[in-house]
C-alpha angles and dihedrals in degrees: 000000000000139000091266093057092048090053089051092049094047092052090052090049092048097045097040088216133075090216093055092042092053089050090050091050091044093235138113119273100236095061090047092051088048091053090052091050092049089049093053090046092052094048094040094228139096109252101183140028108223118222131181092261107014144009128243124208118241120222088267089048091054091052091050093046091054092046092046090054090053094044093048092047089051091047090051095046091047090053090048092047093053089045090052090050091052097045099038115209096339132108135057128320116207116215132176116210138181116226094244092058095063097097092048092047097047100036097078119327100066093042094051091045091053091050092056098038109031093161093068119094127194140233110195125199116193130202144108122303096267091050091051092050090050089052091053092050089052093048093239092123128029098204131029126203104202142152133244139287102061141125106267098180095115096030139088106222136200109189128206126210121299117256136187130244116247133210110229123196148145119259091263090067095044103115093178112035115210092017110125098190137041141194114241091242089064088071092063112126091008119127103250130204121194141137125271094245090074099039097106094042094049096043095048093046092050090049090052086055092052105260142087110236117243102231113202098169136004119192143162102245136058089219091059090053091053095045092050092047091046089055088059095248097129145308116305125212116208138146111276095245090057094066093094096051099090142015107305100161092130098040137101123179141212122205110239109233097218125116093201090063097053114114141185136212114229135192107222138182136173121281117244094008126120116259119205117240089252091055092046091052092046090055089047089055091053091049092052096056 
């Protein structure tokens, strides 16, 4: 049994069909079927149950699939570790970010890291918190910059300071001019704009304060919330640090005085997985600030 055979078997397990697996591996079907047969003969067990349209893993097949994933991950991380050693701190660092983390990421950490390690380039993947965690799980990004709340059970986390949500609006929606803060209840019956990531949190918190939020627009990006509010379409709710992310020339904001709606940006990475030297130094830079 070798690495190549494990890759073949994992492709079959993931695709559920030998034909699809062969296509994914860019090889003919008969040699792949032969490799599966040889693997079963070598191990002395049946790994799959063959059906007319798909294959199902046996109990032994499930064990091998799980071990194959671990072995191939270790093989990949070992190759990357050796490559890091050979190259030194050069190359590309892949990071996943949520839109509302932009100000936190760019304010100090990224600038300081670039000063120290100018040979490192970046590949940025953007999405919501759940998408970034999925990219981490798949190994597409090494580090995620996401925002609470999230499930941290499989993640190492470095949290930044807590910050409040703010209500952003044009002067037409300002019900208390000159007032820099507001109680959550003051947003009752106001047309609210916020991104889907915070729907459950905002809705439940409003209900705890005795009212159902009047949702005018839900979206998937803090910048969209700011742009819609800037156009005078309603009152946006965003983390305070996100205020500078998009055009806000027409906007004022009031800090929402509600502890439940406070949030934090966090740098996260997978537990028990190899981190490149670049990623390790990047995290160390965050810790030092």
